[in-house]
N, C-alpha and C positions, 0 to 999 in steps of 0.2 A: 107675275111674283105671285109663287104660293102661301099661303093663310100662316106655314111656323117663321117663314124670312118678312112678310111685315108685321108678323104678332115681333117678332126676335128687334126690328124693326121704332115701332113704336116703345116699349118697353124702353128703350136706350135710349131714347128720345127725353122718356116721363124723367127715366135717374141723369142725365145732363141737366133737368127741369129743375128736379129736387134738389141736385149737389150747389146747383152756386148762386142759390134762393138765400141757402144758411149760412154762407161764407164769407158770401161777397164783402157788406158793411166789415166785419175783421178783418179783413186783408187788404180794405180802403180806411182801417182806424193805423192798424201796425202800418204803410206804408205812410201817414202821417206821420205818426213818431220818431222812423228812418229821417221827416223832413226838415224834423222839431230839432235834429241830433245838432247841425248846426247849428241851429241862434245857441242852444244849451253852451255847445261847447267854443261863439264866440263869444260869450258874456262869461261861464269860468276863463276864457285862456288870457281873453283882453282884461277884460274888470279884478281879476287878480291880480296881472299885469300892472297896471295903472295905480293899482293898491302897494303899488309897497316903492320902496326908493329910488331913488333914480339911480343907487348902485346896482342892484337889480338890474340885470341885460336877458330878453326876452332874447340875442343873441349869441347867451355867453350860458346861460347859465341853465341847470334843469324846468321842468314845465312842475314840477311834483314838489321842487322847493314852493313853490306859490299858495299848499298848506296845511306849511310846517305850521311847527307849533307858535314856532316865533314868529310864521305868517304876519301878515299887514290883512286882519278882513278876509281869513284863509277859508269866512265857509264858501267866500264868492265862486272856488277853483278846488274846494271837496263836497258842498252841496248841491250845487246845477252844472258847475262841470265836472264830473265823478260819480254821486251818487243819479240828479237825474239822466243826463246820458245816460247812465248805463243802466237807468231804470227802460229807456225810451230803446236801444238799442235790440234787448233783452224782449220787448214785445214785435221789432220788427222781425229777429228772429224767428219769435211761435209765429207770423203768419206767414215766412215764408217755410217754415217746417207746415201749416197747413197747407200753401197755397201746390211746395214740393212731391206729397204725399199721395200712394205709396211709396215712391223712388226712395231706394236708401241709402243714396249716394247724397243726394236729395237734403235728406233728412242731417245726415252728417253733417251734413255743410250749414247749414240755419242750425247745427246746434253747438257749429266749432265759431258761429255766430254769435249765436246768444249765453258763452263763456267768454270773450270776450270782453260781452256786455256787465257778465258780470263780474270780469278781472276789474272793468274801467269803477265799476259801483264802491268794489268794496277798497279799492285807494285812495276812497272819498276817509273811511275809519281809519286803515292802515298808516297812519300822519309821518313826519319826519320832523328830527328833533329841530332841527335846522335847518337854514338854509345854507346857499355855499354862500351867500357872505357875510354871514356871521361868524366875527371871530371863534379861533377854537370851535370850530361845526365839528360832530364824531359821527354822529345819530350812531349809538349802537345802543339807541333802547331794544327793547324787543320786538315792538308795533314797527319803526322802523326797518330793523329785518328781515320782519316779517313784509313790508310793505315792499323790497329790493322782492323776496320770494314771488308776490302775488307778481305784480313785474314781466317775471316767466312765462306768464298765463298769454302773456302780449303773444304769444308764437302763434294763438286759435288768427289774429285780426291775419296775418300770412298764410295760414295754412287754408284756411274760409275761401278766400278767393282761388285758391286752386280746385278743392274738391269739392265747390261751385258751379268752379267754367264744366267738368267734366260732366256733372250732371244738368247741364242745360245742353250741353248737346248734345244729347237725347234725350230732350223732350221739347217736342214744341213747340207748346211755347211758350217756350223761354232762351230757342236757342237766337236770338239775339244777342244775348247775353250772353254768349259763352269765353267769346274773341276779348269784351273789354275787359272781361269776367278776366282771365287770364293773362289779358295788360296790368290788372289791376297790383300787379304786388310790383314786380320789372319797372315801373311806372316810377312805386312810391321810391321802388333805390334808386335809380337813374336820382329822382329828387331831391334824395336824399343826399347820396352828394352834391349835390350842383349847391346849396345849402347851407357845405358845410365850411362852404369855403368863408361866411358867414359868423360862422363859430354851430357848437356841438346843439347848443339850446334852438340854433334855425332848422335845423339837421331831421331832428326829432322831430321837432312840429313841418316842415314841412315832407315831409314821411309819411308820420301822423294823417296828416289832415288830407291828405292826395286818399289813404285806402280808406278814411272817411267820407269822403266821396263818395270812394265805388258804395256804401252804401247809402247814402242818396241817390245812386243810380239806382238800388235795386229798393231801393223804397219809391220811387218811378213807377218800373216796371211793377213794385206788386199792383200800385192804383191800376194800372195798367189796366191789367189782369181780371183787376178787382170787375171793370168795367165793360167789361170781355165778355166775363161771365153773365153778367146782368144781363147784359146786352141779347146772350142765349137763350135768356128765360121770357123775355120779349117778347 
């Protein structure tokens, strides 16, 4: 082995050691944020539903009704289920951005995850006027209309798994995550159809929960990536 080759190997080793040490804790923290999403969503969804009168049905009525101006203890859904969950998802997306860089497709997919989090965060402020169970409910205010428009950005939650699946396929460190990511969207659609027999509310919750479970899967993979990079420096 000549001196040039030896120098390149030593330089490459030093670069691999320097890169992980600056990002390991950030990646691990982002992974923890992703794991906490299921906790905040559960509190927002279950706690918000329990605060409503018996007329409210989680199987039939919309999730957004839990944060309406007429909802009981709307802060449970708005501030915990939406605002806090949105922030956690954005932080998870930032961790993915850092872990997948400089891959362009990976960055786009991470951006879609962050856009999903942003849409959820904003939803906590754009409240409906009333719940479906309220008599004469119309939801025609500017913030109710903005709420409906904001929901369209939820398509990012469907696009993100597909983009990241193809990004993971070409990144050796993440290749094991590409098939689960590719299957996330069809799985969410199938689950939604199955639960639709219980009502529209159940279908939306089942579909959303499946996609959020995929985010938790990414959070676990992100933490494993952090551990692997830390092991390279030891």
